[in-house]
N, C-alpha and C positions, 0 to 999 in steps of 0.2 A: 442058236440065234435068239436074241431077246424078243420076247412077244410084245406086241403093242398093247397099250393099256385098254382094258375092257371099257366099253362105253359106260360112263357113269351118269351122274345127274348134270345136265348141262344147263347153261343159262343163255338167254339171247335178249339183247335190247340194242337199240340204235346207238351208234357212237356219237356222243354229244359233248366230248371233251372230258377231261379229268374231273372227278368229284372228290370231295374231302374223305380221307380214310376214316372209317368208323364201323362199328358193328352193324349199323343200319344198312350200309352198303352190302355187307355179306348177306343180310336178310333179303335184300332186293334181288341178289344174285341167285340165291338158293332156294327161296320159297316157291318160286314159279319157274322152274327150269324147263327148257325146251331142247329136244334132241336135234340140235343143229349147230353148225359152226357159225361164228359171228365175225363179221368184217369189222375189225376194231380200228383199222387204218387202211388207206387205199391199197388194195392188193395184198393185205395181211389178214389171214383168217385165224381165229383162236377157237379152241375147244376147251370147255371148262368141266371140271370134275369136283363137285362139292363134297366137303368132309373127307378129302383124300389128300395125301402128300407122299412122296417117295421116302423109302427107308434111309436113303443117303442124300445128302445135299452138300454143295460145295462152299457157297459163301452167301453173304447177305448182299442184296441189291440196294445200293444207295439212291436216294431221291426218287423212289417210286411212290408217287402221291395217290395212286388209285389201283384198282385191280387191273384196269387196262394198261397202265404204266408197267406193272409187273409182268403182264404177259408180253408186252412189246420189248422188255429188257432182254429177253432171250434172243431176239434177232440180232442183238449187238455183241453176243458172246459166242465165240467160235464153237466150243464144245457143249453148249447148252442144249439139253434135251427137253427141258421143261422148267417152269417156275411154279412156286406156290406162294400164296398170300395168306398170312395168319391174321384172322380178325381180332384175336386176343390183344395183340399190340401193334396191329397195322404195319407189319414188316413184310418184306418180300425176299425170297430166297431162290436161288438157281441151283439146278442139278444137272449132272452129266449122265444121269440114269433116268430111264422112262418106265421102270418096272413098277406096276401097281398090282401084279398078279404073282401067284405061286408058279412053280414049274408046271403044275397040272392045269394052269390056265384059270384057276379060280382066284377071285380077289383075295389079296393078302390082307389078313387082319391087321398086320403091322402098318399097313398104309391107311388105315381108317383112322382119321384124326378129326374129330368134330371141330368146326370153326375154321378149317383150312380150305383153301380152294386151289386145286392143282390145275395147271393149264399148259397146253401145247400150242405152238403157233406154226403156221406154214405160209409160204408165199403162194398166192394164186392170182388168177386173172381178176382184175377189179370187177366187182358186182355192178352191172349196169344200173340196176335200181338204186344201189348205194351212191353211185356217182350222181345220178339224177337228184337224189335226196339232198346230197351235199350242195348242189348247185341251187336247188330251191331254197335251202337254208341261207345260202350266201345272199341270194336275191332278197329273201325276207329281211335280213339284217340291213341291207342297203336301204330297202323301203322304210324300215322302222327308223333309221337314221334320218332319212329324208323327212319323215313325218315330224320328228323332233325338231328339225330345222324350221319347218313351216309353223310349228307351234310357237317357236321362239320369235319368228317374224310376226306372227299374229299378236303375240304379247307386246312386242315393240310397236306395232301399228296401233294397238289399243292405247298405249301410253302417249304416242304422238298425237292421236285424235283427241285425247283428253287435254293435252296441253294446248292445242290449237283452239279447242272449244273455250277454254279458259281465257285465252288471249282475246277471242271474239267478244266474250262477255265483258272483259275489262274495257275494250274499245267502245263497246255500246254504252257503258257507264260514262265514259269520257264524253261521248257525243251528247248524251243526255244532259250532262252537267254543262257542256259548252252551249247548248241551246237554251239554257236558263240563266246565262250570264248577264248581270246588269250592265246597261249602257248609259254611262254618265248618271248613275243613281236610279235609272229606270229599268224595270224588268222587260228585257227584250221579248220575252214570251207574250207580252201584251200585244205586240205587233206581228205575232206568228199565229194568232187565232184563226180558226177556220172561217173563211169568208162566206157569208150567206150566198146562196146561189139562185134563190127564187124570189119572186115578188118585186114590186116596185120599191118598197122600203129597203129590201135587201140590196138592190143596186145602189140606192142612195148611200147606204151604209158603206158599201165597198168604195164609192167615190170619196166619202168623208175620211175613211181610214187611209186611203192613198194620199189624199191631200194632207192629212196630218203627218203622215210619214215623210212627205216631201218637205213639209214645214220644219219638222224636227231635224231633218238632215241638214237644211240650211242653217238653222240656229246652232246646232252642235258641231258641225263638221266644216263649215265655210268660215275662214278667219275674218273677223271684223276689220274694216279699214282704220 
C-alpha cells in the first residue's frame, strides 16, 4: 500500500484571492514555512511541500493563476492525488501518484526538485476562524466602498458650495451697482447717505434732505399739465 508523503516544508498564509504567478510567490511560500494545513477555500485544506514533486505526473493544469489555484485544481480531477507548481515557468501539473518516499519510507532523492511546490488537498469542516475572517473582510470591503461614496458626496458638496458662493458674490456685485445707478443724471447714492441721528443741526439736516427728496420726486416723476 502506498505510503503517504513524509511531512516536508509547509507554508501557511491567509487566503486572500489569487496572486500573479512569479518566483516571488514561491519565495513567500517557502522561505517561512509552517507545519500546518492551510484552508485555501471554505472547507478545503491544503498541505504544501517545498522543493518537491512526484516522479510521475499526468498532465498540465490550464488556467492555474497561482499556487492556490494549482492546489484547488486537484479537487476537480477524479484520479488526482496531488499537484505541483513550478516556479521556473509558473505552470501547474497534476499527478495520480502521491509517492514522495522510497519503499523504506525515506524521502526519495528523485522527488527533490528545487523550485517546485507539491501540494495535496482534502475536504474538511470549515474553520470557524477562517469563516469569521472572511466575514470581517467582506464587511471591511463594504465599509471601504461606503467611505468612497461619502468622499465623492463630500467632493460634490464642496463643488456645490463653491458654485453657490460665486452666485452670491455676483448678486452682491449687482446689488452694489444698482445702488449707485444715476436717476435722471443725478447719483442716487447722494440720497442714500446715512442720516445724522444726533443734535439739533442733525434733525434740521434730516428735514432738509427729506424735503429735497420730495421736491425732486415732484419735479422728475409727476407729469406737468
